[in-house]
C-alpha positions as YAML, in Angstrom:
chain: A
units: angstrom
residues:
- id: 1
  name: MET
  ca: [107.84, 75.94, 165.42]
- id: 2
  name: SER
  ca: [104.69, 74.77, 163.65]
- id: 3
  name: GLN
  ca: [104.38, 71.88, 166.11]
- id: 4
  name: HIS
  ca: [104.79, 74.28, 169.03]
- id: 5
  name: PHE
  ca: [102.06, 76.52, 167.59]
- id: 6
  name: THR
  ca: [99.74, 73.49, 167.18]
- id: 7
  name: ASN
  ca: [100.39, 72.36, 170.77]
- id: 8
  name: ILE
  ca: [99.40, 75.82, 172.03]
- id: 9
  name: LEU
  ca: [96.14, 75.61, 170.11]
- id: 10
  name: PHE
  ca: [95.40, 72.12, 171.46]
- id: 11
  name: ALA
  ca: [96.02, 73.41, 174.98]
- id: 12
  name: PHE
  ca: [93.62, 76.28, 174.29]
- id: 13
  name: SER
  ca: [90.97, 73.81, 173.11]
- id: 14
  name: SER
  ca: [91.46, 71.66, 176.18]
- id: 15
  name: ALA
  ca: [91.02, 74.66, 178.47]
- id: 16
  name: LEU
  ca: [87.62, 75.35, 176.86]
- id: 17
  name: SER
  ca: [86.47, 71.74, 176.75]
- id: 18
  name: TRP
  ca: [83.33, 72.68, 178.66]
- id: 19
  name: LEU
  ca: [82.07, 74.48, 175.53]
- id: 20
  name: PRO
  ca: [80.74, 72.73, 172.41]
- id: 21
  name: PRO
  ca: [83.63, 71.67, 170.12]
- id: 22
  name: ALA
  ca: [82.32, 73.67, 167.13]
- id: 23
  name: VAL
  ca: [82.12, 76.84, 169.23]
- id: 24
  name: VAL
  ca: [85.66, 76.25, 170.54]
- id: 25
  name: SER
  ca: [87.01, 75.81, 166.98]
- id: 26
  name: VAL
  ca: [85.28, 78.95, 165.70]
- id: 27
  name: LEU
  ca: [86.46, 80.96, 168.71]
- id: 28
  name: MET
  ca: [90.02, 79.68, 168.24]
- id: 29
  name: LEU
  ca: [90.07, 80.64, 164.55]
- id: 30
  name: VAL
  ca: [88.70, 84.09, 165.34]
- id: 31
  name: ILE
  ca: [91.34, 84.71, 168.01]
- id: 32
  name: VAL
  ca: [94.15, 83.43, 165.76]
- id: 33
  name: GLY
  ca: [92.92, 85.56, 162.84]
- id: 34
  name: LEU
  ca: [92.70, 88.73, 164.93]
- id: 35
  name: ALA
  ca: [96.10, 88.11, 166.54]
- id: 36
  name: ALA
  ca: [97.73, 87.59, 163.13]
- id: 37
  name: PHE
  ca: [95.99, 90.64, 161.64]
- id: 38
  name: TYR
  ca: [97.14, 92.97, 164.40]
- id: 39
  name: ALA
  ca: [100.61, 91.41, 164.45]
- id: 40
  name: GLY
  ca: [100.93, 92.28, 160.77]
- id: 41
  name: HIS
  ca: [99.64, 95.77, 161.51]
- id: 42
  name: GLY
  ca: [102.26, 96.26, 164.22]
- id: 43
  name: ALA
  ca: [105.07, 94.96, 162.04]
- id: 44
  name: SER
  ca: [104.13, 97.31, 159.19]
- id: 45
  name: ALA
  ca: [103.89, 100.22, 161.65]
- id: 46
  name: LEU
  ca: [107.45, 99.52, 162.81]
- id: 47
  name: ILE
  ca: [108.73, 99.43, 159.24]
- id: 48
  name: LEU
  ca: [107.03, 102.74, 158.48]
- id: 49
  name: ARG
  ca: [109.14, 104.36, 161.20]
- id: 50
  name: ILE
  ca: [112.40, 103.74, 159.32]
- id: 51
  name: PRO
  ca: [114.46, 106.99, 159.12]
- id: 52
  name: GLY
  ca: [113.93, 109.15, 156.05]
- id: 53
  name: THR
  ca: [116.84, 108.00, 153.90]
- id: 54
  name: ARG
  ca: [116.34, 107.37, 150.20]
- id: 55
  name: SER
  ca: [116.13, 103.60, 150.62]
- id: 56
  name: GLY
  ca: [114.02, 104.04, 153.74]
- id: 57
  name: ALA
  ca: [111.53, 106.19, 151.83]
- id: 58
  name: MET
  ca: [111.25, 103.51, 149.13]
- id: 59
  name: ILE
  ca: [110.66, 100.81, 151.77]
- id: 60
  name: ARG
  ca: [108.04, 102.96, 153.49]
- id: 61
  name: ASN
  ca: [106.17, 103.56, 150.23]
- id: 62
  name: THR
  ca: [106.22, 99.85, 149.43]
- id: 63
  name: VAL
  ca: [105.01, 98.84, 152.88]
- id: 64
  name: SER
  ca: [102.33, 101.53, 152.85]
- id: 65
  name: ALA
  ca: [100.96, 100.26, 149.53]
- id: 66
  name: MET
  ca: [101.17, 96.58, 150.51]
- id: 67
  name: ARG
  ca: [100.01, 97.00, 154.10]
- id: 68
  name: ARG
  ca: [96.43, 95.75, 153.81]
- id: 69
  name: PRO
  ca: [97.12, 92.87, 151.40]
- id: 70
  name: MET
  ca: [100.00, 91.61, 153.56]
- id: 71
  name: GLN
  ca: [97.86, 91.75, 156.71]
- id: 72
  name: VAL
  ca: [95.18, 89.66, 155.00]
- id: 73
  name: MET
  ca: [97.77, 87.19, 153.71]
- id: 74
  name: VAL
  ca: [99.32, 86.77, 157.18]
- id: 75
  name: THR
  ca: [95.85, 86.23, 158.62]
- id: 76
  name: LEU
  ca: [94.97, 83.58, 156.03]
- id: 77
  name: LEU
  ca: [98.29, 81.77, 156.55]
- id: 78
  name: ALA
  ca: [97.71, 81.75, 160.31]
- id: 79
  name: LEU
  ca: [94.20, 80.37, 159.82]
- id: 80
  name: LEU
  ca: [95.51, 77.61, 157.55]
- id: 81
  name: ALA
  ca: [98.14, 76.72, 160.17]
- id: 82
  name: ALA
  ca: [95.54, 76.66, 162.93]
- id: 83
  name: LEU
  ca: [92.96, 74.67, 160.98]
- id: 84
  name: PRO
  ca: [94.33, 71.18, 161.94]
- id: 85
  name: ALA
  ca: [93.81, 72.05, 165.62]
- id: 86
  name: ALA
  ca: [90.13, 72.87, 165.02]
- id: 87
  name: THR
  ca: [88.83, 69.48, 166.07]
- id: 88
  name: GLY
  ca: [85.26, 70.72, 166.31]
- id: 89
  name: PHE
  ca: [84.80, 70.53, 162.51]
- id: 90
  name: SER
  ca: [84.14, 67.43, 160.49]
- id: 91
  name: TYR
  ca: [86.55, 66.32, 157.78]
- id: 92
  name: GLU
  ca: [84.35, 67.76, 155.03]
- id: 93
  name: GLN
  ca: [83.96, 71.08, 156.85]
- id: 94
  name: GLU
  ca: [87.69, 71.31, 157.43]
- id: 95
  name: GLN
  ca: [88.40, 70.65, 153.74]
- id: 96
  name: ASP
  ca: [85.84, 73.25, 152.68]
- id: 97
  name: LEU
  ca: [87.37, 75.84, 155.00]
- id: 98
  name: ARG
  ca: [90.86, 74.99, 153.77]
- id: 99
  name: LEU
  ca: [89.70, 75.32, 150.18]
- id: 100
  name: PHE
  ca: [88.05, 78.67, 150.93]
- id: 101
  name: PHE
  ca: [91.16, 80.02, 152.67]
- id: 102
  name: VAL
  ca: [93.43, 78.91, 149.81]
- id: 103
  name: PHE
  ca: [90.99, 80.50, 147.33]
- id: 104
  name: LEU
  ca: [91.20, 83.83, 149.17]
- id: 105
  name: LEU
  ca: [94.96, 83.49, 149.51]
- id: 106
  name: ILE
  ca: [95.41, 83.07, 145.74]
- id: 107
  name: LEU
  ca: [93.24, 86.12, 145.04]
- id: 108
  name: ILE
  ca: [95.11, 88.25, 147.59]
- id: 109
  name: LEU
  ca: [98.43, 87.02, 146.22]
- id: 110
  name: GLY
  ca: [97.46, 88.01, 142.66]
- id: 111
  name: PHE
  ca: [96.24, 91.40, 143.89]
- id: 112
  name: SER
  ca: [99.53, 91.89, 145.77]
- id: 113
  name: ILE
  ca: [101.56, 91.07, 142.64]
- id: 114
  name: ILE
  ca: [99.54, 93.58, 140.60]
- id: 115
  name: THR
  ca: [99.97, 96.22, 143.31]
- id: 116
  name: MET
  ca: [103.71, 95.61, 143.51]
- id: 117
  name: PHE
  ca: [104.03, 95.67, 139.72]
- id: 118
  name: ARG
  ca: [102.13, 98.96, 139.59]
- id: 119
  name: LEU
  ca: [104.20, 100.42, 142.42]
- id: 120
  name: MET
  ca: [107.49, 99.58, 140.70]
- id: 121
  name: SER
  ca: [106.32, 101.00, 137.38]
- id: 122
  name: GLU
  ca: [105.11, 104.21, 139.04]
- id: 123
  name: ALA
  ca: [108.46, 104.62, 140.78]
- id: 124
  name: TYR
  ca: [110.22, 104.26, 137.44]
- id: 125
  name: LEU
  ca: [107.84, 106.73, 135.77]
- id: 126
  name: ASN
  ca: [108.34, 109.25, 138.57]
- id: 127
  name: ARG
  ca: [112.08, 108.93, 138.11]
- id: 128
  name: LEU
  ca: [111.67, 109.66, 134.41]
- id: 129
  name: ALA
  ca: [109.42, 112.64, 135.19]
- id: 130
  name: ARG
  ca: [112.16, 114.17, 137.32]
- id: 131
  name: LEU
  ca: [114.46, 114.19, 134.28]
- id: 132
  name: ASP
  ca: [113.29, 117.57, 133.01]
- id: 133
  name: TYR
  ca: [114.30, 117.75, 129.36]
- id: 134
  name: ALA
  ca: [112.55, 119.84, 126.74]
- id: 135
  name: ASP
  ca: [113.11, 117.16, 124.09]
- id: 136
  name: ASP
  ca: [113.37, 113.81, 125.86]
- id: 137
  name: ILE
  ca: [112.21, 111.29, 123.27]
- id: 138
  name: MET
  ca: [113.72, 108.39, 125.21]
- id: 139
  name: ALA
  ca: [111.82, 109.27, 128.39]
- id: 140
  name: ARG
  ca: [108.50, 109.49, 126.53]
- id: 141
  name: ALA
  ca: [109.25, 106.21, 124.76]
- id: 142
  name: HIS
  ca: [109.86, 104.50, 128.12]
- id: 143
  name: GLN
  ca: [106.67, 106.00, 129.53]
- id: 144
  name: THR
  ca: [104.68, 104.58, 126.63]
- id: 145
  name: GLN
  ca: [106.21, 101.13, 126.95]
- id: 146
  name: ILE
  ca: [105.82, 100.99, 130.72]
- id: 147
  name: LYS
  ca: [102.18, 102.14, 130.74]
- id: 148
  name: VAL
  ca: [101.02, 99.88, 127.92]
- id: 149
  name: LEU
  ca: [102.91, 96.81, 129.11]
- id: 150
  name: ARG
  ca: [101.82, 97.46, 132.70]
- id: 151
  name: ARG
  ca: [98.16, 97.36, 131.72]
- id: 152
  name: LEU
  ca: [98.67, 94.24, 129.65]
- id: 153
  name: GLY
  ca: [100.57, 92.64, 132.53]
- id: 154
  name: GLU
  ca: [97.80, 93.52, 134.98]
- id: 155
  name: ILE
  ca: [95.22, 91.93, 132.68]
- id: 156
  name: LEU
  ca: [97.34, 88.79, 132.26]
- id: 157
  name: ILE
  ca: [98.07, 88.46, 136.00]
- id: 158
  name: GLY
  ca: [94.39, 89.00, 136.79]
- id: 159
  name: LEU
  ca: [93.30, 86.29, 134.35]
- id: 160
  name: VAL
  ca: [95.88, 83.82, 135.67]
- id: 161
  name: THR
  ca: [94.92, 84.59, 139.27]
- id: 162
  name: VAL
  ca: [91.20, 84.13, 138.73]
- id: 163
  name: ALA
  ca: [91.75, 80.99, 136.66]
- id: 164
  name: SER
  ca: [94.06, 79.50, 139.31]
- id: 165
  name: ALA
  ca: [91.59, 80.28, 142.08]
- id: 166
  name: LEU
  ca: [88.62, 78.81, 140.22]
- id: 167
  name: MET
  ca: [90.51, 75.64, 139.29]
- id: 168
  name: LEU
  ca: [90.55, 74.72, 142.99]
- id: 169
  name: PHE
  ca: [86.90, 73.77, 142.77]
- id: 170
  name: PRO
  ca: [86.31, 70.36, 141.16]
- id: 171
  name: SER
  ca: [83.17, 71.42, 139.30]
- id: 172
  name: VAL
  ca: [84.90, 74.33, 137.62]
- id: 173
  name: LYS
  ca: [87.93, 72.17, 136.86]
- id: 174
  name: GLN
  ca: [85.77, 69.52, 135.19]
- id: 175
  name: TYR
  ca: [83.99, 72.22, 133.22]
- id: 176
  name: GLY
  ca: [87.31, 73.56, 131.98]
- id: 177
  name: VAL
  ca: [88.47, 70.10, 130.95]
- id: 178
  name: SER
  ca: [85.22, 69.42, 129.08]
- id: 179
  name: LEU
  ca: [85.40, 72.83, 127.45]
- id: 180
  name: PHE
  ca: [88.92, 72.16, 126.19]
- id: 181
  name: ALA
  ca: [87.81, 68.75, 124.97]
- id: 182
  name: SER
  ca: [85.07, 70.31, 122.83]
- id: 183
  name: ALA
  ca: [86.88, 73.53, 121.97]
- id: 184
  name: GLY
  ca: [86.20, 73.39, 118.24]
- id: 185
  name: ALA
  ca: [83.03, 75.46, 117.90]
- id: 186
  name: ALA
  ca: [83.35, 77.10, 121.31]
- id: 187
  name: SER
  ca: [86.76, 78.59, 120.55]
- id: 188
  name: LEU
  ca: [85.50, 79.87, 117.22]
- id: 189
  name: ILE
  ca: [82.50, 81.58, 118.84]
- id: 190
  name: VAL
  ca: [84.60, 83.08, 121.62]
- id: 191
  name: GLY
  ca: [87.21, 84.25, 119.13]
- id: 192
  name: LEU
  ca: [84.63, 85.97, 116.94]
- id: 193
  name: SER
  ca: [82.88, 87.62, 119.87]
- id: 194
  name: ALA
  ca: [86.16, 88.88, 121.36]
- id: 195
  name: ARG
  ca: [87.69, 89.87, 118.05]
- id: 196
  name: GLY
  ca: [87.65, 93.61, 118.82]
- id: 197
  name: LEU
  ca: [89.15, 93.12, 122.27]
- id: 198
  name: LEU
  ca: [91.86, 90.79, 121.02]
- id: 199
  name: THR
  ca: [92.64, 93.10, 118.10]
- id: 200
  name: ASN
  ca: [93.15, 96.07, 120.42]
- id: 201
  name: LEU
  ca: [95.19, 94.00, 122.89]
- id: 202
  name: ILE
  ca: [97.53, 92.83, 120.15]
- id: 203
  name: ALA
  ca: [97.65, 96.37, 118.76]
- id: 204
  name: GLY
  ca: [98.64, 97.60, 122.23]
- id: 205
  name: VAL
  ca: [101.63, 95.26, 122.21]
- id: 206
  name: GLN
  ca: [102.60, 96.51, 118.75]
- id: 207
  name: ILE
  ca: [102.23, 100.14, 119.87]
- id: 208
  name: ALA
  ca: [104.52, 99.48, 122.86]
- id: 209
  name: ILE
  ca: [107.17, 97.86, 120.64]
- id: 210
  name: THR
  ca: [107.07, 99.94, 117.43]
- id: 211
  name: GLN
  ca: [105.84, 103.19, 119.06]
- id: 212
  name: PRO
  ca: [104.16, 105.12, 116.25]
- id: 213
  name: ILE
  ca: [102.78, 107.25, 119.10]
- id: 214
  name: ARG
  ca: [104.15, 108.04, 122.55]
- id: 215
  name: MET
  ca: [102.93, 109.83, 125.62]
- id: 216
  name: GLU
  ca: [102.49, 113.59, 125.01]
- id: 217
  name: ASP
  ca: [103.07, 113.25, 121.27]
- id: 218
  name: LEU
  ca: [101.36, 115.88, 119.11]
- id: 219
  name: VAL
  ca: [99.16, 114.21, 116.49]
- id: 220
  name: VAL
  ca: [96.53, 115.43, 114.05]
- id: 221
  name: ILE
  ca: [93.26, 113.44, 114.04]
- id: 222
  name: ASN
  ca: [90.31, 114.52, 111.89]
- id: 223
  name: GLY
  ca: [91.76, 118.02, 111.57]
- id: 224
  name: ASP
  ca: [92.21, 118.46, 115.35]
- id: 225
  name: TRP
  ca: [95.60, 118.99, 116.95]
- id: 226
  name: CYS
  ca: [95.75, 116.59, 119.89]
- id: 227
  name: TRP
  ca: [98.19, 115.48, 122.54]
- id: 228
  name: VAL
  ca: [98.40, 111.83, 123.56]
- id: 229
  name: GLU
  ca: [97.22, 111.97, 127.15]
- id: 230
  name: GLU
  ca: [96.77, 108.29, 128.01]
- id: 231
  name: ILE
  ca: [97.44, 104.96, 126.33]
- id: 232
  name: THR
  ca: [95.50, 102.02, 127.73]
- id: 233
  name: ALA
  ca: [95.42, 98.38, 126.64]
- id: 234
  name: THR
  ca: [92.49, 98.96, 124.24]
- id: 235
  name: TYR
  ca: [92.13, 102.70, 123.55]
- id: 236
  name: VAL
  ca: [94.01, 106.00, 123.46]
- id: 237
  name: VAL
  ca: [92.87, 109.28, 125.05]
- id: 238
  name: LEU
  ca: [93.74, 112.35, 122.98]
- id: 239
  name: ARG
  ca: [93.57, 115.85, 124.52]
- id: 240
  name: VAL
  ca: [92.55, 118.68, 122.19]
- id: 241
  name: TRP
  ca: [93.80, 122.23, 122.82]
- id: 242
  name: ASP
  ca: [90.32, 123.29, 124.03]
- id: 243
  name: TRP
  ca: [90.33, 120.41, 126.59]
- id: 244
  name: ARG
  ca: [88.06, 118.14, 124.59]
- id: 245
  name: ARG
  ca: [88.99, 114.47, 124.56]
- id: 246
  name: HIS
  ca: [89.03, 112.01, 121.66]
- id: 247
  name: ILE
  ca: [88.68, 108.35, 122.68]
- id: 248
  name: VAL
  ca: [90.22, 106.36, 119.82]
- id: 249
  name: PRO
  ca: [90.67, 102.55, 119.61]
- id: 250
  name: ILE
  ca: [94.34, 101.72, 119.80]
- id: 251
  name: SER
  ca: [94.12, 99.69, 116.59]
- id: 252
  name: TYR
  ca: [93.28, 102.94, 114.72]
- id: 253
  name: PHE
  ca: [96.94, 104.00, 114.85]
- id: 254
  name: LEU
  ca: [98.02, 100.82, 113.07]
- id: 255
  name: GLU
  ca: [95.30, 100.78, 110.42]
- id: 256
  name: ASN
  ca: [94.99, 104.46, 109.43]
- id: 257
  name: ARG
  ca: [97.21, 107.33, 108.43]
- id: 258
  name: PHE
  ca: [97.77, 110.17, 110.87]
- id: 259
  name: GLU
  ca: [100.26, 112.98, 111.47]
- id: 260
  name: ASN
  ca: [102.74, 112.82, 114.34]
- id: 261
  name: TRP
  ca: [104.54, 116.15, 114.69]
- id: 262
  name: THR
  ca: [106.81, 115.07, 117.55]
- id: 263
  name: HIS
  ca: [107.85, 111.58, 116.49]
- id: 264
  name: ASN
  ca: [111.57, 112.30, 116.28]
- id: 265
  name: SER
  ca: [111.82, 115.57, 118.21]
- id: 266
  name: ALA
  ca: [109.61, 117.85, 120.25]
- id: 267
  name: ALA
  ca: [111.13, 120.92, 118.57]
- id: 268
  name: ILE
  ca: [109.00, 122.35, 115.77]
- id: 269
  name: THR
  ca: [109.27, 125.20, 113.25]
- id: 270
  name: GLY
  ca: [106.36, 127.61, 113.12]
- id: 271
  name: VAL
  ca: [105.33, 129.65, 110.08]
- id: 272
  name: VAL
  ca: [103.78, 133.15, 109.97]
- id: 273
  name: PHE
  ca: [102.49, 134.67, 106.71]
- id: 274
  name: LEU
  ca: [102.28, 138.44, 106.21]
- id: 275
  name: TRP
  ca: [100.55, 140.04, 103.22]
- id: 276
  name: LEU
  ca: [102.27, 143.29, 102.25]
- id: 277
  name: ASP
  ca: [102.17, 145.85, 99.46]
- id: 278
  name: TYR
  ca: [104.58, 145.81, 96.53]
- id: 279
  name: ASP
  ca: [106.14, 149.00, 97.91]
- id: 280
  name: ALA
  ca: [107.28, 147.17, 101.06]
- id: 281
  name: PRO
  ca: [111.05, 147.60, 101.69]
- id: 282
  name: MET
  ca: [111.95, 143.97, 102.29]
- id: 283
  name: THR
  ca: [115.48, 144.59, 103.55]
- id: 284
  name: GLU
  ca: [114.34, 146.88, 106.35]
- id: 285
  name: ILE
  ca: [111.33, 144.71, 107.15]
- id: 286
  name: ARG
  ca: [113.51, 141.58, 107.31]
- id: 287
  name: ASP
  ca: [115.83, 143.31, 109.79]
- id: 288
  name: MET
  ca: [112.83, 144.37, 111.87]
- id: 289
  name: LEU
  ca: [111.46, 140.80, 111.88]
- id: 290
  name: ARG
  ca: [114.85, 139.43, 112.93]
- id: 291
  name: GLU
  ca: [114.92, 141.79, 115.93]
- id: 292
  name: ILE
  ca: [111.34, 140.84, 116.81]
- id: 293
  name: VAL
  ca: [112.12, 137.11, 116.77]
- id: 294
  name: ARG
  ca: [115.30, 137.57, 118.79]
- id: 295
  name: SER
  ca: [113.37, 139.45, 121.47]
- id: 296
  name: CYS
  ca: [110.75, 136.67, 121.80]
- id: 297
  name: PRO
  ca: [111.53, 134.50, 124.87]
- id: 298
  name: LEU
  ca: [109.94, 131.42, 123.29]
- id: 299
  name: TRP
  ca: [112.35, 131.32, 120.33]
- id: 300
  name: ASP
  ca: [114.96, 128.59, 120.80]
- id: 301
  name: GLY
  ca: [117.59, 130.48, 118.79]
- id: 302
  name: LYS
  ca: [117.98, 127.88, 116.02]
- id: 303
  name: VAL
  ca: [115.85, 128.69, 112.96]
- id: 304
  name: PHE
  ca: [114.76, 132.07, 111.55]
- id: 305
  name: ASP
  ca: [114.13, 133.32, 108.05]
- id: 306
  name: ALA
  ca: [111.90, 135.83, 106.24]
- id: 307
  name: GLN
  ca: [111.27, 135.44, 102.50]
- id: 308
  name: VAL
  ca: [108.79, 136.55, 99.87]
- id: 309
  name: ALA
  ca: [107.02, 133.22, 99.34]
- id: 310
  name: ASP
  ca: [104.23, 134.27, 96.96]
- id: 311
  name: CYS
  ca: [102.59, 137.22, 95.24]
- id: 312
  name: THR
  ca: [99.24, 138.11, 93.70]
- id: 313
  name: ASP
  ca: [98.01, 140.97, 91.59]
- id: 314
  name: GLN
  ca: [97.41, 142.98, 94.78]
- id: 315
  name: ALA
  ca: [100.08, 142.04, 97.36]
- id: 316
  name: ILE
  ca: [103.10, 139.92, 98.20]
- id: 317
  name: SER
  ca: [103.20, 137.10, 100.78]
- id: 318
  name: VAL
  ca: [106.11, 137.17, 103.24]
- id: 319
  name: ARG
  ca: [106.81, 133.89, 105.06]
- id: 320
  name: VAL
  ca: [108.45, 134.12, 108.48]
- id: 321
  name: ILE
  ca: [109.72, 130.88, 110.05]
- id: 322
  name: ALA
  ca: [110.97, 130.51, 113.63]
- id: 323
  name: SER
  ca: [111.64, 127.41, 115.72]
- id: 324
  name: ALA
  ca: [110.49, 126.65, 119.26]
- id: 325
  name: ARG
  ca: [111.13, 123.91, 121.80]
- id: 326
  name: ASN
  ca: [107.71, 122.27, 121.44]
- id: 327
  name: ALA
  ca: [104.43, 122.67, 119.62]
- id: 328
  name: MET
  ca: [102.64, 124.62, 122.36]
- id: 329
  name: GLN
  ca: [105.45, 127.16, 122.57]
- id: 330
  name: SER
  ca: [105.53, 127.33, 118.77]
- id: 331
  name: TRP
  ca: [101.86, 128.38, 118.71]
- id: 332
  name: ASP
  ca: [102.45, 131.15, 121.27]
- id: 333
  name: LEU
  ca: [105.63, 132.20, 119.44]
- id: 334
  name: ARG
  ca: [103.79, 132.57, 116.13]
- id: 335
  name: CYS
  ca: [101.05, 134.65, 117.73]
- id: 336
  name: ASP
  ca: [103.67, 136.88, 119.39]
- id: 337
  name: ILE
  ca: [105.58, 137.37, 116.12]
- id: 338
  name: ARG
  ca: [102.40, 138.16, 114.21]
- id: 339
  name: GLU
  ca: [101.25, 140.78, 116.74]
- id: 340
  name: ARG
  ca: [104.64, 142.52, 116.95]
- id: 341
  name: ALA
  ca: [105.15, 142.45, 113.18]
- id: 342
  name: ILE
  ca: [101.77, 144.09, 112.50]
- id: 343
  name: ALA
  ca: [102.46, 146.79, 115.07]
- id: 344
  name: GLY
  ca: [105.98, 147.41, 113.72]
- id: 345
  name: ILE
  ca: [104.87, 147.64, 110.07]
- id: 346
  name: ARG
  ca: [101.98, 149.93, 110.95]
- id: 347
  name: GLU
  ca: [104.31, 152.25, 112.88]
- id: 348
  name: HIS
  ca: [107.51, 152.25, 110.80]
- id: 349
  name: PHE
  ca: [106.45, 151.14, 107.30]
- id: 350
  name: PRO
  ca: [102.85, 152.27, 106.70]
- id: 351
  name: GLN
  ca: [103.46, 152.21, 102.94]
- id: 352
  name: ALA
  ca: [103.93, 148.43, 103.20]
- id: 353
  name: LEU
  ca: [100.38, 147.83, 104.35]
- id: 354
  name: PRO
  ca: [98.34, 146.11, 101.63]
- id: 355
  name: ARG
  ca: [96.14, 148.37, 99.50]
- id: 356
  name: ARG
  ca: [94.04, 148.15, 96.34]
- id: 357
  name: ARG
  ca: [94.86, 150.20, 93.22]
- id: 358
  name: VAL
  ca: [92.47, 151.24, 90.44]
- id: 359
  name: ALA
  ca: [93.62, 152.85, 87.16]
- id: 360
  name: PHE
  ca: [91.35, 154.52, 84.60]
- id: 361
  name: VAL
  ca: [92.52, 154.07, 81.00]
- id: 362
  name: SER
  ca: [91.24, 155.82, 77.90]
- id: 363
  name: PRO
  ca: [89.48, 153.33, 75.60]
- id: 364
  name: GLU
  ca: [90.76, 155.16, 72.48]
- id: 365
  name: THR
  ca: [94.45, 155.64, 73.30]
- id: 366
  name: GLY
  ca: [95.01, 153.21, 76.19]
- id: 367
  name: GLU
  ca: [96.66, 155.97, 78.20]
- id: 368
  name: ARG
  ca: [96.10, 156.37, 81.91]
- id: 369
  name: LEU
  ca: [93.61, 159.10, 82.78]
- id: 370
  name: ASP
  ca: [93.75, 161.52, 85.65]
- id: 371
  name: VAL
  ca: [90.27, 161.46, 87.15]
- id: 372
  name: THR
  ca: [90.93, 164.73, 88.97]
- id: 373
  name: ASP
  ca: [91.42, 166.64, 85.67]
- id: 374
  name: PRO
  ca: [88.05, 168.11, 84.45]
- id: 375
  name: ASP
  ca: [89.12, 167.67, 80.83]
- id: 376
  name: THR
  ca: [89.60, 163.93, 81.18]
- id: 377
  name: MET
  ca: [86.68, 163.07, 83.41]
- id: 378
  name: LEU
  ca: [84.88, 159.93, 82.40]
- id: 379
  name: SER
  ca: [81.45, 161.59, 82.65]
- id: 380
  name: PRO
  ca: [80.39, 165.27, 82.34]
- id: 381
  name: PRO
  ca: [79.65, 167.12, 85.55]
- id: 382
  name: VAL
  ca: [76.06, 167.25, 86.65]
- id: 383
  name: HIS
  ca: [74.61, 170.83, 86.62]
- id: 384
  name: ARG
  ca: [72.44, 171.35, 89.68]
- id: 385
  name: PRO
  ca: [70.52, 174.54, 90.61]
- id: 386
  name: PRO
  ca: [72.21, 176.71, 93.16]
- id: 387
  name: PRO
  ca: [71.22, 176.24, 96.76]
- id: 388
  name: GLY
  ca: [67.89, 177.89, 97.68]
- id: 389
  name: SER
  ca: [66.61, 178.28, 94.10]
- id: 390
  name: TYR
  ca: [64.09, 175.50, 94.44]
- id: 391
  name: LEU
  ca: [62.28, 174.68, 97.62]
- id: 392
  name: GLY
  ca: [60.02, 171.93, 96.34]
- id: 393
  name: PRO
  ca: [56.31, 171.92, 95.38]
- id: 394
  name: GLY
  ca: [54.36, 174.83, 96.79]
- id: 395
  name: SER
  ca: [57.30, 177.22, 96.84]
- id: 396
  name: ALA
  ca: [57.12, 180.81, 95.51]
- id: 397
  name: GLY
  ca: [59.05, 179.96, 92.34]
- id: 398
  name: ASP
  ca: [56.78, 177.04, 91.68]
- id: 399
  name: ARG
  ca: [53.61, 179.15, 92.08]
- id: 400
  name: LYS
  ca: [55.03, 181.82, 89.74]
- id: 401
  name: LYS
  ca: [55.56, 179.18, 87.01]
- id: 402
  name: ARG
  ca: [51.97, 178.08, 87.41]
...
């Protein structure tokens, strides 16, 4: 078939022999390139019309993502096949064109591999996202591994593609050979200058394997509660509850201590502290708190307790614990419990509200004094003139005294 294609091109060149040979060769390559490009476009359009079955949808998505790269690849392959029939070019020009086409073909091939790799990983991640579990540690672990390893794979494929394309040129190839021959000091300098990048790349591989953090884990960094929003090859994006973002080098999570509240499970137990008076009836208040927690829709029905956890000289501290499915729901659950508990205590047990007490004791006997009794008042009453007896300087009583 290749010989038949070459014969057609030779016949085309013979039909245009009245033109300069270089013009005929350029015109032939342009026509072949356009024909191959639109042939690839038509083939992809036919594939996109496959009926909407599950496999058909996957094929359509793949073809839609790979449409442009495949059209360019088909065009380059057609140009390489037509290049021997371009007799209007010299041997050096033909070799330069062949080298240029192969260079572009390698770059497009590497880009197509990266696109396909990304498409397959996204399909897998979307499949995991459809598994709607409140506590799916395995799904989040797979998401972390896929995203980190995908970025590392893209970097590796990109480096190999660019290196393979550049090695086609003799000058670059000789430079690489000479560089490897004198790689003593050069490798040391490059290693020192890229130390941070290499450290984070290696740390990314360790994160993907050991997984001290995963996607959507709840961690505490510098006192901020953050969710792991994105893990790249060199850094991690942490989302704070107020929508701020922390950009942290990925090596930080291997070299420093941090808190991960969802490492084993997304479920978390929230704590609410209530300060009450010593007169608080704990049995009735505990029953009220149990009914409050049961009526909260965010409670997962697993953990509840209410205990006197501490006391001071003025009040007692009641600790209420309740579990939720994840950290965000636990925060809302604690706020809901706190609001309902305050309202219930204020309405049904006002004597349990915290208050301050002051006792007056006689210094001689040590007995408690009743400050309302005139006989035991701490200071004698102040005798003031009756109202209207003194109107200030210049009044009639004041003039009479003068």
